[in-house]
N, C-alpha and C positions, 0 to 999 in steps of 0.2 A: 738593052740594059737600061738606058736612060728613059725609054718610053714606058716600061712596065715594072722592072725590078725595083728601081729606086723609088718611084711613087708608091709601090706596094710596101716597101720597107718604111717609108715615111708615114704612111697611113697606119701601119701596124704599130709603130712607135707612139703615134698620137693616141691610138685606141688603148694602149697600155698605160699611158700617162695621164690622160684626161680623167678627172674624177667622175664617177658614175655609180649607179646602183651595184653593178657586179663588182667593181673595185672596192666599194665600201663593204660589201658582204665578204669579199676575200680577206680584207683586213680583219674583220670581226672573227672570221673562222681561224685565221692564223693565231690571233691572240688568245682565243678561248679554247681551241681544240688542237692546235699545233699544226706543224708544217705538213704532215702526212695527210690530214683531212683537207688542208687548203689546196693540195694538188687536185683534189676532186673538183673543186670550183674551177680550176684551170681547164678541166676536161669539158665543162659545160658548153663553151662555144663550139667545140668539135662535134658535140652531139646535137646541137640545136641549129647551127648555122647552115647545114646542108639543105634542109627544107626551106629555110629563109632564102638562101641563095637561089634555089630552083624557082621558088615562087616569084621573088622580086626581080630576078634577072631575066628569066626566060618566060614567065607566064604573065604576071600582073604588071610588072614594071613599076607600079605605084599603087599602094593600098587605097581603097576608097576611104574618104575622110571618116565615115562612121566606124569602119573597122579599126582605124588607127586610134580613134577616141576610145573605143572599147578596150583595146590593148593598153592604152595609157591608164585608164581607170583601174583595170585589173592589176596592172603592175604597181600602181600607187597603193592599192589596198594591200598587196603582198608586202611591200616595203614597210608600210605602217604596222602590219602584224609582226614583222621581224623586229622592228624598233621597239614595239611594245613588249614583246617577249624578252628582248635584251634588257630592257629596263627592269622587268620583274626579276630576271635572273641575277642582275647586278644587285638588286635590293636584298636578295636572299644569299648572295655570294655563291650560288650554285655553280656559276660558270668558272669561278676561280678555284673550286675545290674538286673538280672532276678528277677521278683517278685515271691512270693511263689506260686501264682496261675499258673504262666507260668512254673515254675519248676515241678509242680505236674500235669500238664495237661495231658490228655489221649494221645494226639498226641506226646508229649515229651516222655512219658513212652513207647509208641510203638516204637519210634525211638531209644531209648536207648536199649531196649530189642532186637530189630531187629539187631542193630549194633553189640551187644555182641554175638548174635547167629551166625551171619555171620563171625565174627572174630574167633570164636571157630571152625567153620566148615572149614574156609579157612586157619587156622594155621596148619602146618604139625605136630606140637608137639603132639596133641592128637592122631592123626593117627599112628605116629611112636611109641608113648608111649604104646598104646594098642596092636600094632603089635609085639613089641619086649620085653616089660617089664610086663605090667599088664595082657595082654592077656594070656600068658603062665601060669601065676599064677592063673588066674581065671579058666582056663581049668583044672589045677591040683586040684583046690578046688572042682570043679563040678564033677570030677571023684570020689570023696569021697561021696558027696551028694549035693543036691540042697541047703540045709541049709548052708553047708560050703561055697558055692558060694555066697549066699546072705550075709553071715557074712563078707566075703571078701569085697564085694561091700559097705556094710554099714560102715565098718571100714575105707575104703579108702575115701568115700565121706563124712563121718562124720567129719574126720580130715581136709580134703581139703576144704569143704564148711565152716566149722567152722573157719578155718584159714582166709578165705576171709572175714568172718563176723568180725573177730578181726581187720583186716585191716580197715574195714569200721568204727569201733568204734574209732580207733586211728586217722585216717585221718579226721573224722568228727570234732574232737576237733580242728584240725588245720584250719578249715574253719573260725574260729573266730579270727585268728591272723591278724596283720596289713595287709592292702590291698597290700602293696608293697611285702611282703613276700609271700602272696598268689599268686600274679602274677609271682613271681620268681619260685614257685613250679609248677605252671601250665606250664610255659615256659620249665622247666626241663622235665616235663612229655611229652610235645610236642616233644622235642628233642629226648627223649627216643623212642617215637613211630616212629620218622623219622629214627632213627638208626635201629630199628627192621624192619621197612619197607624196607629200603635199603638192609638189610641183607637177607631178604626173596627173594627179586628180584634177587640179585646177586647169591644167592644159586641156584635159579631156572635156572639161565643161566650158572651154573657151573663156576662162576667167583667170588668166595667169596673174593678174594684178592682185589676186587674193591669196597668192602662195604664202606670203609672209604672215598675214592675219590668220590663215588656217594653221600654219605651223605654230604660231604663238598660242592659238586656242587649244590645239591638241596637246601642246606642252603643258599648258595650265591645267587641263583636265587630268593629265598624268600626275602632275604634282599634287592636285587635290586627292586623287586616288591613293597616292602613296601616303599623304598625311592622314587620310581616313583609315588606311590599313594600319599605320603606326599607332593611331589613337585607339583603335579596337584592340590591338595587341597589348597596349599598355593597360587598358581597362580589364583585360582578361587575366592579367598577371596578379 
């Protein structure tokens, strides 16, 4: 119990609480598409972690540096595209006016799940986590028995996914607040994804000291784009 279950539960709790790209996307999905769509984001680790666990725990144990940098860069670009899309949708209010049918459409569900899966695969966090922390613990549990290994996985994912579901319950209640506050929360989440995206890209380039300047530059470019768009719209009226 002390050797495997409690550490697994503690790691699962930290994974559910520590801010990261998947958690930011979960918050965005809750606020813009509702709780039902957000549960698809919770499924992403179950769909993607199996190959990550197999590769990092039993095969590679540690990714080559170049492969990790490629994952970081791709994940950063994905986060930037999501943040940019959220900014455009906020500007047009399309996220705030989706009908129930549109939010629950099969195409929307597929898009949400695919984005969450790609985000989890392209984030270096799960790869490093299973290579350096969870992987050795899982191997130690499996050395005792398969049941010990399964107990470790159940304890970790039970707390991790349960924590994500609690976030859904909390943020779902926030969807009913005043539209101005909802827009503010969505903007904050978009900025958080911009920050994480810039962090992944600069880390891949081994230039983490430029995370803040890159974030500011991308934010300035987006503000210029929005000003230009508003100006063109005014001229066409």
